[in-house]
PDB file of N, CA, C and O in Angstrom:
ATOM      1  N   MET A   1       6.469   0.768  17.765  1.00  0.00           N
ATOM      2  CA  MET A   1       6.405   0.966  16.341  1.00  0.00           C
ATOM      3  C   MET A   1       7.104  -0.167  15.613  1.00  0.00           C
ATOM      4  O   MET A   1       6.565  -0.683  14.633  1.00  0.00           O
ATOM      5  N   THR A   2       8.272  -0.567  16.054  1.00  0.00           N
ATOM      6  CA  THR A   2       9.005  -1.657  15.415  1.00  0.00           C
ATOM      7  C   THR A   2       8.194  -2.941  15.438  1.00  0.00           C
ATOM      8  O   THR A   2       8.206  -3.706  14.473  1.00  0.00           O
ATOM      9  N   GLU A   3       7.489  -3.181  16.538  1.00  0.00           N
ATOM     10  CA  GLU A   3       6.660  -4.380  16.658  1.00  0.00           C
ATOM     11  C   GLU A   3       5.588  -4.410  15.577  1.00  0.00           C
ATOM     12  O   GLU A   3       5.347  -5.460  14.979  1.00  0.00           O
ATOM     13  N   ARG A   4       4.944  -3.283  15.316  1.00  0.00           N
ATOM     14  CA  ARG A   4       3.896  -3.212  14.281  1.00  0.00           C
ATOM     15  C   ARG A   4       4.477  -3.437  12.885  1.00  0.00           C
ATOM     16  O   ARG A   4       3.864  -4.111  12.058  1.00  0.00           O
ATOM     17  N   VAL A   5       5.640  -2.884  12.627  1.00  0.00           N
ATOM     18  CA  VAL A   5       6.296  -3.103  11.329  1.00  0.00           C
ATOM     19  C   VAL A   5       6.637  -4.576  11.191  1.00  0.00           C
ATOM     20  O   VAL A   5       6.439  -5.151  10.120  1.00  0.00           O
ATOM     21  N   ASN A   6       7.138  -5.194  12.235  1.00  0.00           N
ATOM     22  CA  ASN A   6       7.462  -6.623  12.196  1.00  0.00           C
ATOM     23  C   ASN A   6       6.226  -7.478  11.970  1.00  0.00           C
ATOM     24  O   ASN A   6       6.298  -8.488  11.270  1.00  0.00           O
ATOM     25  N   GLN A   7       5.079  -7.090  12.555  1.00  0.00           N
ATOM     26  CA  GLN A   7       3.828  -7.825  12.364  1.00  0.00           C
ATOM     27  C   GLN A   7       3.398  -7.811  10.903  1.00  0.00           C
ATOM     28  O   GLN A   7       2.762  -8.755  10.435  1.00  0.00           O
ATOM     29  N   ALA A   8       3.733  -6.765  10.193  1.00  0.00           N
ATOM     30  CA  ALA A   8       3.388  -6.665   8.773  1.00  0.00           C
ATOM     31  C   ALA A   8       4.285  -7.533   7.907  1.00  0.00           C
ATOM     32  O   ALA A   8       4.030  -7.690   6.713  1.00  0.00           O
ATOM     33  N   GLU A   9       5.335  -8.101   8.497  1.00  0.00           N
ATOM     34  CA  GLU A   9       6.275  -8.985   7.806  1.00  0.00           C
ATOM     35  C   GLU A   9       6.883  -8.335   6.565  1.00  0.00           C
ATOM     36  O   GLU A   9       7.012  -8.971   5.519  1.00  0.00           O
ATOM     37  N   LEU A  10       7.252  -7.066   6.694  1.00  0.00           N
ATOM     38  CA  LEU A  10       7.915  -6.360   5.607  1.00  0.00           C
ATOM     39  C   LEU A  10       9.411  -6.592   5.700  1.00  0.00           C
ATOM     40  O   LEU A  10       9.976  -6.638   6.792  1.00  0.00           O
ATOM     41  N   ASN A  11      10.042  -6.738   4.559  1.00  0.00           N
ATOM     42  CA  ASN A  11      11.483  -6.937   4.501  1.00  0.00           C
ATOM     43  C   ASN A  11      12.132  -5.588   4.216  1.00  0.00           C
ATOM     44  O   ASN A  11      11.892  -5.011   3.155  1.00  0.00           O
ATOM     45  N   PRO A  12      12.950  -5.066   5.135  1.00  0.00           N
ATOM     46  CA  PRO A  12      13.551  -3.748   4.927  1.00  0.00           C
ATOM     47  C   PRO A  12      14.531  -3.706   3.758  1.00  0.00           C
ATOM     48  O   PRO A  12      14.916  -2.621   3.325  1.00  0.00           O
ATOM     49  N   ALA A  13      14.941  -4.858   3.241  1.00  0.00           N
ATOM     50  CA  ALA A  13      15.870  -4.902   2.112  1.00  0.00           C
ATOM     51  C   ALA A  13      15.147  -4.960   0.765  1.00  0.00           C
ATOM     52  O   ALA A  13      15.780  -4.850  -0.285  1.00  0.00           O
ATOM     53  N   THR A  14      13.834  -5.131   0.793  1.00  0.00           N
ATOM     54  CA  THR A  14      13.039  -5.226  -0.430  1.00  0.00           C
ATOM     55  C   THR A  14      12.360  -3.896  -0.702  1.00  0.00           C
ATOM     56  O   THR A  14      11.876  -3.246   0.224  1.00  0.00           O
ATOM     57  N   ARG A  15      12.319  -3.485  -1.963  1.00  0.00           N
ATOM     58  CA  ARG A  15      11.652  -2.229  -2.323  1.00  0.00           C
ATOM     59  C   ARG A  15      10.185  -2.299  -1.925  1.00  0.00           C
ATOM     60  O   ARG A  15       9.483  -3.248  -2.271  1.00  0.00           O
ATOM     61  N   THR A  16       9.735  -1.296  -1.202  1.00  0.00           N
ATOM     62  CA  THR A  16       8.357  -1.208  -0.724  1.00  0.00           C
ATOM     63  C   THR A  16       7.757   0.078  -1.257  1.00  0.00           C
ATOM     64  O   THR A  16       8.371   1.141  -1.169  1.00  0.00           O
ATOM     65  N   ILE A  17       6.547  -0.019  -1.815  1.00  0.00           N
ATOM     66  CA  ILE A  17       5.872   1.165  -2.339  1.00  0.00           C
ATOM     67  C   ILE A  17       4.625   1.413  -1.515  1.00  0.00           C
ATOM     68  O   ILE A  17       3.743   0.559  -1.425  1.00  0.00           O
ATOM     69  N   SER A  18       4.564   2.573  -0.923  1.00  0.00           N
ATOM     70  CA  SER A  18       3.441   2.968  -0.092  1.00  0.00           C
ATOM     71  C   SER A  18       2.376   3.617  -0.971  1.00  0.00           C
ATOM     72  O   SER A  18       2.675   4.501  -1.774  1.00  0.00           O
ATOM     73  N   PHE A  19       1.123   3.168  -0.810  1.00  0.00           N
ATOM     74  CA  PHE A  19       0.015   3.787  -1.540  1.00  0.00           C
ATOM     75  C   PHE A  19      -1.254   3.609  -0.726  1.00  0.00           C
ATOM     76  O   PHE A  19      -1.301   2.784   0.187  1.00  0.00           O
ATOM     77  N   CYS A  20      -2.256   4.361  -1.046  1.00  0.00           N
ATOM     78  CA  CYS A  20      -3.574   4.220  -0.413  1.00  0.00           C
ATOM     79  C   CYS A  20      -4.599   4.658  -1.448  1.00  0.00           C
ATOM     80  O   CYS A  20      -4.347   4.536  -2.646  1.00  0.00           O
ATOM     81  N   ASN A  21      -5.730   5.157  -1.023  1.00  0.00           N
ATOM     82  CA  ASN A  21      -6.748   5.575  -1.982  1.00  0.00           C
ATOM     83  C   ASN A  21      -6.419   6.921  -2.630  1.00  0.00           C
ATOM     84  O   ASN A  21      -6.596   7.082  -3.837  1.00  0.00           O
ATOM     85  N   THR A  22      -5.946   7.879  -1.848  1.00  0.00           N
ATOM     86  CA  THR A  22      -5.691   9.220  -2.386  1.00  0.00           C
ATOM     87  C   THR A  22      -4.279   9.738  -2.149  1.00  0.00           C
ATOM     88  O   THR A  22      -3.930  10.800  -2.665  1.00  0.00           O
ATOM     89  N   GLY A  23      -3.462   9.029  -1.393  1.00  0.00           N
ATOM     90  CA  GLY A  23      -2.098   9.456  -1.115  1.00  0.00           C
ATOM     91  C   GLY A  23      -1.882   9.982   0.286  1.00  0.00           C
ATOM     92  O   GLY A  23      -0.741  10.108   0.732  1.00  0.00           O
ATOM     93  N   HIS A  24      -2.963  10.291   0.989  1.00  0.00           N
ATOM     94  CA  HIS A  24      -2.849  10.868   2.333  1.00  0.00           C
ATOM     95  C   HIS A  24      -2.216   9.888   3.322  1.00  0.00           C
ATOM     96  O   HIS A  24      -1.198  10.212   3.933  1.00  0.00           O
ATOM     97  N   TRP A  25      -2.791   8.709   3.490  1.00  0.00           N
ATOM     98  CA  TRP A  25      -2.242   7.731   4.439  1.00  0.00           C
ATOM     99  C   TRP A  25      -0.947   7.138   3.936  1.00  0.00           C
ATOM    100  O   TRP A  25      -0.110   6.723   4.737  1.00  0.00           O
ATOM    101  N   ALA A  26      -0.761   7.088   2.629  1.00  0.00           N
ATOM    102  CA  ALA A  26       0.489   6.565   2.067  1.00  0.00           C
ATOM    103  C   ALA A  26       1.671   7.402   2.519  1.00  0.00           C
ATOM    104  O   ALA A  26       2.758   6.868   2.742  1.00  0.00           O
ATOM    105  N   ALA A  27       1.477   8.693   2.655  1.00  0.00           N
ATOM    106  CA  ALA A  27       2.553   9.572   3.117  1.00  0.00           C
ATOM    107  C   ALA A  27       2.946   9.232   4.551  1.00  0.00           C
ATOM    108  O   ALA A  27       4.127   9.256   4.899  1.00  0.00           O
ATOM    109  N   THR A  28       1.964   8.918   5.372  1.00  0.00           N
ATOM    110  CA  THR A  28       2.248   8.506   6.750  1.00  0.00           C
ATOM    111  C   THR A  28       3.025   7.193   6.757  1.00  0.00           C
ATOM    112  O   THR A  28       4.013   7.056   7.479  1.00  0.00           O
ATOM    113  N   ASP A  29       2.580   6.234   5.957  1.00  0.00           N
ATOM    114  CA  ASP A  29       3.283   4.946   5.872  1.00  0.00           C
ATOM    115  C   ASP A  29       4.721   5.139   5.406  1.00  0.00           C
ATOM    116  O   ASP A  29       5.649   4.554   5.966  1.00  0.00           O
ATOM    117  N   TRP A  30       4.897   5.969   4.370  1.00  0.00           N
ATOM    118  CA  TRP A  30       6.251   6.223   3.875  1.00  0.00           C
ATOM    119  C   TRP A  30       7.113   6.806   4.992  1.00  0.00           C
ATOM    120  O   TRP A  30       8.250   6.374   5.184  1.00  0.00           O
ATOM    121  N   PHE A  31       6.594   7.763   5.714  1.00  0.00           N
ATOM    122  CA  PHE A  31       7.362   8.408   6.774  1.00  0.00           C
ATOM    123  C   PHE A  31       7.770   7.399   7.852  1.00  0.00           C
ATOM    124  O   PHE A  31       8.928   7.372   8.269  1.00  0.00           O
ATOM    125  N   VAL A  32       6.840   6.588   8.295  1.00  0.00           N
ATOM    126  CA  VAL A  32       7.138   5.603   9.343  1.00  0.00           C
ATOM    127  C   VAL A  32       8.201   4.627   8.867  1.00  0.00           C
ATOM    128  O   VAL A  32       9.172   4.374   9.580  1.00  0.00           O
ATOM    129  N   LEU A  33       8.031   4.071   7.660  1.00  0.00           N
ATOM    130  CA  LEU A  33       8.988   3.081   7.165  1.00  0.00           C
ATOM    131  C   LEU A  33      10.344   3.700   6.863  1.00  0.00           C
ATOM    132  O   LEU A  33      11.376   3.138   7.229  1.00  0.00           O
ATOM    133  N   SER A  34      10.351   4.838   6.208  1.00  0.00           N
ATOM    134  CA  SER A  34      11.602   5.455   5.782  1.00  0.00           C
ATOM    135  C   SER A  34      12.331   6.158   6.914  1.00  0.00           C
ATOM    136  O   SER A  34      13.521   5.929   7.132  1.00  0.00           O
ATOM    137  N   GLU A  35      11.627   7.000   7.621  1.00  0.00           N
ATOM    138  CA  GLU A  35      12.278   7.863   8.593  1.00  0.00           C
ATOM    139  C   GLU A  35      12.366   7.271  10.002  1.00  0.00           C
ATOM    140  O   GLU A  35      13.298   7.585  10.743  1.00  0.00           O
ATOM    141  N   LEU A  36      11.415   6.427  10.376  1.00  0.00           N
ATOM    142  CA  LEU A  36      11.421   5.862  11.726  1.00  0.00           C
ATOM    143  C   LEU A  36      11.948   4.427  11.766  1.00  0.00           C
ATOM    144  O   LEU A  36      12.716   4.068  12.659  1.00  0.00           O
ATOM    145  N   ALA A  37      11.533   3.606  10.794  1.00  0.00           N
ATOM    146  CA  ALA A  37      11.945   2.199  10.797  1.00  0.00           C
ATOM    147  C   ALA A  37      13.260   1.979  10.055  1.00  0.00           C
ATOM    148  O   ALA A  37      13.851   0.905  10.158  1.00  0.00           O
ATOM    149  N   GLY A  38      13.723   2.978   9.312  1.00  0.00           N
ATOM    150  CA  GLY A  38      15.016   2.889   8.650  1.00  0.00           C
ATOM    151  C   GLY A  38      15.055   2.095   7.355  1.00  0.00           C
ATOM    152  O   GLY A  38      16.132   1.697   6.912  1.00  0.00           O
ATOM    153  N   PHE A  39      13.896   1.857   6.735  1.00  0.00           N
ATOM    154  CA  PHE A  39      13.878   1.173   5.441  1.00  0.00           C
ATOM    155  C   PHE A  39      14.543   2.085   4.410  1.00  0.00           C
ATOM    156  O   PHE A  39      14.260   3.282   4.367  1.00  0.00           O
ATOM    157  N   GLU A  40      15.416   1.530   3.591  1.00  0.00           N
ATOM    158  CA  GLU A  40      16.108   2.349   2.591  1.00  0.00           C
ATOM    159  C   GLU A  40      15.442   2.307   1.220  1.00  0.00           C
ATOM    160  O   GLU A  40      15.642   3.213   0.410  1.00  0.00           O
ATOM    161  N   GLU A  41      14.667   1.287   0.954  1.00  0.00           N
ATOM    162  CA  GLU A  41      14.034   1.123  -0.359  1.00  0.00           C
ATOM    163  C   GLU A  41      12.527   1.367  -0.272  1.00  0.00           C
ATOM    164  O   GLU A  41      11.735   0.495  -0.630  1.00  0.00           O
ATOM    165  N   VAL A  42      12.132   2.543   0.200  1.00  0.00           N
ATOM    166  CA  VAL A  42      10.715   2.881   0.329  1.00  0.00           C
ATOM    167  C   VAL A  42      10.391   4.012  -0.642  1.00  0.00           C
ATOM    168  O   VAL A  42      11.108   5.009  -0.725  1.00  0.00           O
ATOM    169  N   ALA A  43       9.304   3.832  -1.364  1.00  0.00           N
ATOM    170  CA  ALA A  43       8.848   4.867  -2.290  1.00  0.00           C
ATOM    171  C   ALA A  43       7.389   5.189  -1.988  1.00  0.00           C
ATOM    172  O   ALA A  43       6.683   4.394  -1.366  1.00  0.00           O
ATOM    173  N   LEU A  44       6.954   6.335  -2.424  1.00  0.00           N
ATOM    174  CA  LEU A  44       5.566   6.767  -2.244  1.00  0.00           C
ATOM    175  C   LEU A  44       4.959   6.970  -3.627  1.00  0.00           C
ATOM    176  O   LEU A  44       5.464   7.759  -4.425  1.00  0.00           O
ATOM    177  N   TYR A  45       3.878   6.257  -3.905  1.00  0.00           N
ATOM    178  CA  TYR A  45       3.123   6.495  -5.139  1.00  0.00           C
ATOM    179  C   TYR A  45       2.026   7.484  -4.790  1.00  0.00           C
ATOM    180  O   TYR A  45       0.963   7.101  -4.302  1.00  0.00           O
ATOM    181  N   ASP A  46       2.290   8.756  -5.042  1.00  0.00           N
ATOM    182  CA  ASP A  46       1.382   9.817  -4.586  1.00  0.00           C
ATOM    183  C   ASP A  46       0.072   9.864  -5.346  1.00  0.00           C
ATOM    184  O   ASP A  46      -0.897  10.441  -4.852  1.00  0.00           O
ATOM    185  N   GLY A  47       0.009   9.282  -6.520  1.00  0.00           N
ATOM    186  CA  GLY A  47      -1.263   9.230  -7.248  1.00  0.00           C
ATOM    187  C   GLY A  47      -2.217   8.226  -6.625  1.00  0.00           C
ATOM    188  O   GLY A  47      -3.436   8.351  -6.741  1.00  0.00           O
ATOM    189  N   SER A  48      -1.655   7.246  -5.973  1.00  0.00           N
ATOM    190  CA  SER A  48      -2.384   6.174  -5.303  1.00  0.00           C
ATOM    191  C   SER A  48      -3.505   5.614  -6.170  1.00  0.00           C
ATOM    192  O   SER A  48      -3.483   5.770  -7.391  1.00  0.00           O
ATOM    193  N   MET A  49      -4.482   4.966  -5.547  1.00  0.00           N
ATOM    194  CA  MET A  49      -5.536   4.274  -6.298  1.00  0.00           C
ATOM    195  C   MET A  49      -6.401   5.230  -7.113  1.00  0.00           C
ATOM    196  O   MET A  49      -6.935   4.843  -8.152  1.00  0.00           O
ATOM    197  N   ALA A  50      -6.545   6.462  -6.659  1.00  0.00           N
ATOM    198  CA  ALA A  50      -7.351   7.430  -7.405  1.00  0.00           C
ATOM    199  C   ALA A  50      -6.790   7.622  -8.810  1.00  0.00           C
ATOM    200  O   ALA A  50      -7.559   7.735  -9.765  1.00  0.00           O
ATOM    201  N   GLU A  51      -5.486   7.660  -8.956  1.00  0.00           N
ATOM    202  CA  GLU A  51      -4.861   7.809 -10.265  1.00  0.00           C
ATOM    203  C   GLU A  51      -4.742   6.468 -10.982  1.00  0.00           C
ATOM    204  O   GLU A  51      -5.090   6.355 -12.157  1.00  0.00           O
ATOM    205  N   TRP A  52      -4.249   5.455 -10.274  1.00  0.00           N
ATOM    206  CA  TRP A  52      -3.979   4.145 -10.876  1.00  0.00           C
ATOM    207  C   TRP A  52      -5.230   3.557 -11.533  1.00  0.00           C
ATOM    208  O   TRP A  52      -5.154   3.028 -12.642  1.00  0.00           O
ATOM    209  N   SER A  53      -6.368   3.646 -10.863  1.00  0.00           N
ATOM    210  CA  SER A  53      -7.589   3.004 -11.350  1.00  0.00           C
ATOM    211  C   SER A  53      -8.236   3.734 -12.529  1.00  0.00           C
ATOM    212  O   SER A  53      -9.193   3.219 -13.108  1.00  0.00           O
ATOM    213  N   GLN A  54      -7.746   4.903 -12.895  1.00  0.00           N
ATOM    214  CA  GLN A  54      -8.297   5.639 -14.038  1.00  0.00           C
ATOM    215  C   GLN A  54      -7.871   5.060 -15.380  1.00  0.00           C
ATOM    216  O   GLN A  54      -8.477   5.374 -16.405  1.00  0.00           O
ATOM    217  N   ASP A  55      -6.840   4.222 -15.392  1.00  0.00           N
ATOM    218  CA  ASP A  55      -6.326   3.622 -16.626  1.00  0.00           C
ATOM    219  C   ASP A  55      -6.663   2.134 -16.625  1.00  0.00           C
ATOM    220  O   ASP A  55      -6.077   1.367 -15.860  1.00  0.00           O
ATOM    221  N   SER A  56      -7.598   1.724 -17.471  1.00  0.00           N
ATOM    222  CA  SER A  56      -8.070   0.336 -17.467  1.00  0.00           C
ATOM    223  C   SER A  56      -7.007  -0.662 -17.916  1.00  0.00           C
ATOM    224  O   SER A  56      -7.201  -1.867 -17.757  1.00  0.00           O
ATOM    225  N   SER A  57      -5.889  -0.194 -18.472  1.00  0.00           N
ATOM    226  CA  SER A  57      -4.830  -1.123 -18.885  1.00  0.00           C
ATOM    227  C   SER A  57      -3.918  -1.525 -17.719  1.00  0.00           C
ATOM    228  O   SER A  57      -3.103  -2.438 -17.850  1.00  0.00           O
ATOM    229  N   ARG A  58      -4.059  -0.844 -16.591  1.00  0.00           N
ATOM    230  CA  ARG A  58      -3.233  -1.167 -15.418  1.00  0.00           C
ATOM    231  C   ARG A  58      -3.853  -2.323 -14.642  1.00  0.00           C
ATOM    232  O   ARG A  58      -5.076  -2.398 -14.521  1.00  0.00           O
ATOM    233  N   PRO A  59      -3.028  -3.225 -14.113  1.00  0.00           N
ATOM    234  CA  PRO A  59      -3.583  -4.345 -13.347  1.00  0.00           C
ATOM    235  C   PRO A  59      -4.206  -3.876 -12.039  1.00  0.00           C
ATOM    236  O   PRO A  59      -3.721  -2.943 -11.399  1.00  0.00           O
ATOM    237  N   LEU A  60      -5.283  -4.541 -11.660  1.00  0.00           N
ATOM    238  CA  LEU A  60      -5.986  -4.209 -10.431  1.00  0.00           C
ATOM    239  C   LEU A  60      -6.616  -5.484  -9.884  1.00  0.00           C
ATOM    240  O   LEU A  60      -7.321  -6.189 -10.606  1.00  0.00           O
ATOM    241  N   GLN A  61      -6.368  -5.778  -8.631  1.00  0.00           N
ATOM    242  CA  GLN A  61      -6.930  -6.968  -8.009  1.00  0.00           C
ATOM    243  C   GLN A  61      -7.450  -6.593  -6.635  1.00  0.00           C
ATOM    244  O   GLN A  61      -6.779  -5.892  -5.878  1.00  0.00           O
ATOM    245  N   VAL A  62      -8.643  -7.060  -6.316  1.00  0.00           N
ATOM    246  CA  VAL A  62      -9.250  -6.788  -5.024  1.00  0.00           C
ATOM    247  C   VAL A  62      -8.959  -7.964  -4.096  1.00  0.00           C
ATOM    248  O   VAL A  62      -9.144  -9.120  -4.478  1.00  0.00           O
ATOM    249  N   ALA A  63      -8.507  -7.672  -2.889  1.00  0.00           N
ATOM    250  CA  ALA A  63      -8.209  -8.714  -1.904  1.00  0.00           C
ATOM    251  C   ALA A  63      -9.471  -9.482  -1.546  1.00  0.00           C
ATOM    252  O   ALA A  63     -10.578  -8.947  -1.612  1.00  0.00           O
ATOM    253  N   LYS A  64      -9.293 -10.726  -1.171  1.00  0.00           N
ATOM    254  CA  LYS A  64     -10.438 -11.567  -0.834  1.00  0.00           C
ATOM    255  C   LYS A  64     -10.874 -11.433   0.623  1.00  0.00           C
ATOM    256  O   LYS A  64     -11.400 -12.382   1.204  1.00  0.00           O
ATOM    257  N   LYS A  65     -10.661 -10.280   1.200  1.00  0.00           N
ATOM    258  CA  LYS A  65     -11.260  -9.990   2.490  1.00  0.00           C
ATOM    259  C   LYS A  65     -11.826  -8.584   2.402  1.00  0.00           C
ATOM    260  O   LYS A  65     -11.413  -7.794   1.553  1.00  0.00           O
ATOM    261  N   GLY A  66     -12.739  -8.283   3.248  1.00  0.00           N
ATOM    262  CA  GLY A  66     -13.355  -6.963   3.194  1.00  0.00           C
ATOM    263  C   GLY A  66     -14.150  -6.769   1.922  1.00  0.00           C
ATOM    264  O   GLY A  66     -15.082  -7.527   1.653  1.00  0.00           O
ATOM    265  N   LEU A  67     -13.800  -5.772   1.141  1.00  0.00           N
ATOM    266  CA  LEU A  67     -14.524  -5.425  -0.078  1.00  0.00           C
ATOM    267  C   LEU A  67     -14.518  -6.564  -1.087  1.00  0.00           C
ATOM    268  O   LEU A  67     -15.502  -6.750  -1.804  1.00  0.00           O
ATOM    269  N   GLY A  68     -13.443  -7.323  -1.161  1.00  0.00           N
ATOM    270  CA  GLY A  68     -13.368  -8.445  -2.097  1.00  0.00           C
ATOM    271  C   GLY A  68     -14.468  -9.459  -1.877  1.00  0.00           C
ATOM    272  O   GLY A  68     -15.015  -9.993  -2.842  1.00  0.00           O
ATOM    273  N   LYS A  69     -14.805  -9.738  -0.636  1.00  0.00           N
ATOM    274  CA  LYS A  69     -15.882 -10.680  -0.327  1.00  0.00           C
ATOM    275  C   LYS A  69     -17.227 -10.120  -0.767  1.00  0.00           C
ATOM    276  O   LYS A  69     -18.068 -10.854  -1.287  1.00  0.00           O
ATOM    277  N   VAL A  70     -17.430  -8.839  -0.563  1.00  0.00           N
ATOM    278  CA  VAL A  70     -18.682  -8.205  -0.972  1.00  0.00           C
ATOM    279  C   VAL A  70     -18.829  -8.252  -2.490  1.00  0.00           C
ATOM    280  O   VAL A  70     -19.916  -8.526  -2.997  1.00  0.00           O
ATOM    281  N   LEU A  71     -17.749  -7.988  -3.216  1.00  0.00           N
ATOM    282  CA  LEU A  71     -17.813  -8.001  -4.679  1.00  0.00           C
ATOM    283  C   LEU A  71     -18.145  -9.382  -5.231  1.00  0.00           C
ATOM    284  O   LEU A  71     -18.721  -9.488  -6.314  1.00  0.00           O
ATOM    285  N   ASP A  72     -17.792 -10.440  -4.508  1.00  0.00           N
ATOM    286  CA  ASP A  72     -18.135 -11.798  -4.959  1.00  0.00           C
ATOM    287  C   ASP A  72     -19.640 -11.986  -5.088  1.00  0.00           C
ATOM    288  O   ASP A  72     -20.086 -12.778  -5.919  1.00  0.00           O
ATOM    289  N   TRP A  73     -20.433 -11.278  -4.290  1.00  0.00           N
ATOM    290  CA  TRP A  73     -21.886 -11.396  -4.365  1.00  0.00           C
ATOM    291  C   TRP A  73     -22.427 -10.925  -5.711  1.00  0.00           C
ATOM    292  O   TRP A  73     -23.505 -11.347  -6.130  1.00  0.00           O
ATOM    293  N   PHE A  74     -21.686 -10.052  -6.389  1.00  0.00           N
ATOM    294  CA  PHE A  74     -22.159  -9.469  -7.642  1.00  0.00           C
ATOM    295  C   PHE A  74     -21.627 -10.186  -8.869  1.00  0.00           C
ATOM    296  O   PHE A  74     -21.960  -9.805  -9.991  1.00  0.00           O
ATOM    297  N   ASN A  75     -20.818 -11.203  -8.689  1.00  0.00           N
ATOM    298  CA  ASN A  75     -20.256 -11.948  -9.828  1.00  0.00           C
ATOM    299  C   ASN A  75     -21.017 -13.214 -10.091  1.00  0.00           C
ATOM    300  O   ASN A  75     -20.679 -13.958 -11.011  1.00  0.00           O
TER     301      ASN A  75
END
């Protein structure tokens, strides 16, 4: 488990916010980082993308891999 956290290059001293599309996987991430990896500055945004994306004034950026590459075809 520690090896996977290290591969993600997360800094345990930096505030980390766990989120996903609906909050389900974010809870797992929060648990692993907070309870197993010992991160002290971990938060869970339980509204996740389902809530965040409902407000057009909030910033939103799609990564340039996966879905981001597909969206480039439509621009």
